[in-house]
N, C-alpha and C positions, 0 to 999 in steps of 0.2 A: 505493501498501499503505499502511496509516494503522498508528500507533504503536498504537492498539487488538489488532490481533490478532498470532495467535499467534505463534515463531521458527519461520524457515522453511529449510531448507535455503542458499538464498543469507544470510540475516542469519549464520548460524553462521560462514561463509564470509567474510563480511565483513566480522570481530570477529577473524577467526585472520588474516587476512591486516593488519587494521589493528594488531593487538597488534603483529604481525610486522614492521608499516613504524613501530615507536615502536622494538622491537629495534634494526631497521638504524640510525637515527636513534644511543639509543644505542652501538653500536659504534663508527661512525663517528666523534660528536665526542669522544666520552673516551675511545675507548681507538688508534683512530687517528690523530687530533686533526684530522681532516676540518673545512675551516672550517661553520659550522652554515648557511652560506645552500648550498654545495652538500650537504652532507648530507638539510636538507627537502625541497632540490629530487629528488634519486634515490630517498628515500622516495614522495614524493606522487608519484612515477611507478612506483614497487612497487605503492602500493598502489592510484591506477589502475586499470592494467595487469588484479592481481589481485583486483579488484571486480569486474570484468566489464564495465568500463566499455570498447566499441568501440573500438578501435586508434587507430584514427583520428582520436579525438574524445579522448584521454586529455592529449596536451598543451596543446591547446585549452581543459579545464581549469584545470589548473593555470596557465594566461597570463591568466583568464578573474578566478579568485582571486588571484594577483600583483596583476593591474589591482586587484581591487574593493577590494584592503585599502588601495595604495599612492594610488590615487587622490581616497584621501583622508587619510591617516596623514600620505604622504611629505609632503606639500605643511608640514606643522603640525612635523613634527621640524625641518624648513628652519629653519624659523620660530625653534621654542623651538632650534635651535641656535647663532643670528645673537644671537637676545634674551642668551645664556649667553655668548657669544664677548663683546661687550660691556662684557655687568658685568664679567667678569672685567679684562681692559686696561684698562678708564675705572676701576678705586680701587673701582667705585663696592661692590664685595663688604667691601671693606679697609672703608669706610665703616661702612658696616651694621655689620660685627661691632663695632670699635672703639664707635660709638656704645652699639649693645645690650651687651654686654660691663662697660659702667660699671657701677657701685655694689656691693650685700657681696657677698662670695667666699658666700656660705651659698645667692645666687641663683644661681651658676654653671650647673650644672645644667641650672635647665632655663632661660635665655637660649643656653647651648649650641644645644639644643634646638629652638630657636624661631629663632635664627639660621640653623641647616643645615635647617630648613625654608622657608624665606625663599630662599637658598640654590638649594635642592631648585628652586623652579617650574622655571625655567625649563631646569635644569642634569641631563644625563645623572649617572647614582649614580656613575661613576669619576671625571671630571670635580671635580661637588662633592666628594668625596671627595680629589682630589688639592690642588684650591684650599684647602679646612678643615682639615686634618691639620697643615699649620704653623702654623695658629691653635689650635688643640688644645693643641698644643705649650706656643704660647707664654704661652696659658693658666694651664695646666698647673704651670709652670714658674711664673709670677707666685702663684699657688693656694699652691704646696706642698703640692700635695695628687697622690692617685696618679692615672695617668693613664687608669681607667676610669671616671673618679667622671665627667670630662666627655668620655671618648673615644667613650661607648658615646650618652649622650643624641645629640652630635652621627649618627652613626654612622645613631640611631632616628629621626631626623628625616629626613635624606637618603635609607633603606630604605623610609620610609610612605610617605613623596610619589612615593617610583620603583614602587612597587607601585598604587597605589588611585591616583593625583590627575592625572587630564589635566594640561598634554600629554604626559608620562611617553609613551614607545611602545610598554608593552603593553598600559597603558589602555587609549588612543587604538584598540590594535588591536582589543580583546575589544569596543569599541562598534561599531566599524565591521562586526567581526563577526556580535554579538549585535542587531545595529540599538536599539543604545541610544539615550538622549538625554544629550548633552554635560552639559549645564549640568543634567540631575536627576544624573547619578554626580558631580560636579564635588563637588554641594550635600551629596549623600549621602556620599561621598569623604571629605570634609572632616568632616562630621561623626562619623563614623565613625575620621578617623585622630587627633584632638586625646588622644580618652584612649586612643589604641595610643601614641600617642608619649610622654603623660605616665607609664605604666606599666613601657613595654619602653625609657626611655632615662632621666631625673630615677631614677624611683622603683626598677628591675634594675639601673643603674649603680652605688647604695651598692653594692648587694649585690656588680657586679661587682667595683667596686675589692676589698674584703676579699676575695674568693675567687682573685684575682690581684692582689696590691697592688704592682705595681711600678711607679713612678715616671716622667717624660720623661726621664730622665737620657740611657739606653742609645739608646731609641727617639730621642731629641734628635738624637743627634750624626747616625743616619742623615736625617732628615730634614731638616738644616738643609744640608745636603752636599748633596741629591738639590735642595733647595730655589735651594742658590746657584747649583746647572749649572744648571738652569732657567734660573731668572733673568739671567745671564750668559747663556744662548742667547735668551731671549727680547728682552735689551737690544742684541744683536750684528740682531734681522732685524726686533723690532716696535720702530715709535715709539710712546715713553712719553707719558701726560698732563702737560700741566702745568700742571693744575689736578687737583683730585677733584669730584669730583660731593658735593653737596647729600646731607644724607639724607633729606630730606624729599621731593629729586626722585627719589633712590634706590629710594625706596618706592613713590613716587606709579607710576615705569613699573613693577616687579615684579607690583606686584599689581592697575593696570588690565585686565589680562585676566581676572583673575579675577573681576572685579567684575563686567566687562561679562556673561561667562559666565554670573555668578549675577543677572546680571537676566532675562537670560532666561529660565534654571529656575523664578524666582518668578512670571514672566508668566506660563509654561507650568505654574505649579501656581494661583498665585487667579484670572488674567485670562483673561475671555474670549475665542475662538478667534474673536469676529466682533468683536473690539473695533477699534476703526482706529488704536489705537496698536504693535497685535501682529508684523504686518509689520516695522514697523523698530526692535521689541524682538527679532527672532528677525534680522534682521539682523547689529544690531550687537554680540548675543552669538553669534554661530556662530563654532568658534573661528577658523577663518581670519580673518576681522575683527578678531576680540579679540587674535590675537596680533601679528597687522599690525600693528594699531595700536600696540601693545609696540614694535615696533624699530624703527616709525618718532620713537614718545616716545625711544626710548632711544637714535637716530644723534643727536637735539640732547641730548638731560639726559646718553650715555656718551659723547655724539661730539663736537659741534666745541665744547661749552659747558667739556668737561678741555681741550679745543685740537688737537682731534684735526682737518684737515683733511679735503676732502671723497674726495683721492683715499688716503689712509688710511684712510678707512671703510669704501670700496669693498675697499679689499686685507683690512681683516679680516673683511667680512664673504665675502669671497670663501673666505679661511681658514677659517671656521668651519665649513663646508660638507662638509670633509675626511675629519674626522673620523664623520663620521655616517653617511655610504655604507654605512662597515659595517650600521652597527644598519637601514639601508632596505631594506638584500637580504635579510636576517635574518626580519626584519616582513614583506616583501611575500611572500619565500619559504615563510611559516608561513600565509601565507592560500591560496598555491595549494597544499599539503598539505590546510589543510582544506577546502577543496574538490575534492581530491579524497578524501576521506574521506564531505564531503555527497552528490560527486555518484557516487559507490559504491554509498550506503549503508548504512555506519559509525551516523554519526547517529539512523537509525531503527532500526537493530539493538540498537541503547545505550540508544537513549528506551522501546525495547519493555521491556528487562530494567528500567529504573530504575521503572518503571511498576510491574511485576509484585512487583516486591520493596518498592514504598512510599517507592525514593528520591526526594528532594527534588531537581531543577535544581541549586538554590544547595547542598546538599550534597555533590550530583556533581561540580561541576563544582570545589568545591574539593581535592575525593580526588584527580580527574585531574590537576589541575593536583600537586601535591604529587608525585602519581610521579613526572610526568615533572620535576619542578622537579631531583628527588631520584637519578631513571637520569641529564638530562643540563647539569645545572645552571645550565643559564641560564632565567632569570626570565621572558625575553623570551620562548622555545619555549617555554616553559610556560602562559604566558600566552595566546597563538594559537591551540595547539593545542590544549586542554580550552577552550578559547571555543568553536571550530567542533566538536569531539564534541560536544558540550550543546548546541552550535542547534539542530536540529531540536525540543529539548523546550521551547525557551523562543519557540517561535513564538506562543503564547497568553497570553504573561504581559502586564503592564499595565507602563507604564514606566517604574513605579517599581519592581516584581520583575527585570526587564532586567536597571536602575542595580545592584540589591542583587547580582543573581546576575556582570557584570562584576568587583564588588566582590571577592567570595567566588570569584570566578577569581583575582585580584589578589594577593589576599591565599593561597589555595593555591602559586601560584610564586615564593612568598620563602621556602617549607618550610625549614626548617633547611639552610640555604646549608653547602657542607663541603669539598671537598679538588676537586672537580670546578667548582670557581666560582671562575671569576677574581676576584673579588670577595673573597672568603677570602684567598686570596694576598697580596691588597694590604693588607687591615688588617692581614695575621699579620707584615708586613715593616714598613709605617709606623712601627702603635707594638713592634714587637720583641718580639713574641710567639713562643712555642715553639705547635708544632699544638695540644698537648692543651690551652694556656691561649687559642686562639683558637676552638677549640668550645666551650668554657664561657661566652666573654663573648658573641664575635661570632654563634654560630653558635646561641644559645641562647636570642639574643635578638631574631634570624631565626626564630626557631620561636614567641616568644613574638607576635611582632606580628602570626604567620602564622596562628593560632588565635585571637588576639583580637578579630582581625580576623575570619573564620567567626563566631564567637557574640557579634557585632554586630550584621553582614549578618545571620544568621538572626533575631534579636530584634528589629532593625527588618521583617523581612519578617512575623512575626505582630500586627505594630502598626499595619502602611499596608494 
């Protein structure tokens, strides 16, 4: 059945079932506090049965979806976690911050956005936030200015990386579902990220500081106490480095996977496919190879070079995997939910409607991601589900436009974080804000990022 034919009774059935499946997700995650992995699994099986997939094939459909996404994304999440752990434990993040935050106070918001963006490359949002908050508060104390002036740029840098840039789980999952090119998506993602961070970070931060003119005093006490307890626990359990990594090696290690992936992206765009160099460039620019090289480099620059032994490094790398198991399972279950939608015919039905009303895949992906983000509070769930829903519409798109759809979905997944999002409460507690102040700062910043992401991806789609 093609997307050009009119809606059939089965199309209407699967659309109702898909809506009910998403409603079940919301009910389980938001109201009953069920883990997103279980909620997505239950929702996938419901959609499979309700869409008319033969009963004996429902679980196979789900398993294929899980394997298809995790077979690609799982390895990258694990490698990214290893790189982030070594960066944090070696003092590399501290060296980066210490070096970049020198200079005139007027440049601090822009430097804070830059620091957050660099630290955010290998780290999940929550880990990056925990790492950056004490730095933000220290800078606020030194500058004697409002907390939001530096806090919002740091949050914007982390959030934009989380939504737009591989190797973060959301973008990687959407790339896998839509069969987009990682290098092209990374190149376009960086192109969109720079102006988005500038507007949602330092520029909006100046306005947010006037709307919520709090200093670091109240929040600083809580953060200091939390940081001291965390440091005490870390000292008791983890060996500390005997020396600090250099700024140059820290930067080289963190940026190496991006450089390798961008080289591949450049080859995809400008180099002929028959060139003898293409296979080698495709290999070194593959995310698995690029991140593996970064981890191996980090084992030296953030490991043996700062005084860690081989056995200590092995323990740290093992410990880095524990916090990401939940993320992997959610991403995998999201792939299973997507596969149930695809195999049941939901994607085809939505494609028919989108074609009938003239809605582009890019805009549709953003809208669906926004709705799921508002309902569930999870950017990752919103990204994976929305990508699966619009996948049939994206089949004939060029590699450039496929990457833009990935970025539009990522932008939609960040829209208006509110009380059902763990990130909302992390920001509220760390900065000592009220719920209203958090909405006026954090939630509004997330909305600016989301809308700018849509506008910029749509503008690029018109010229490419």
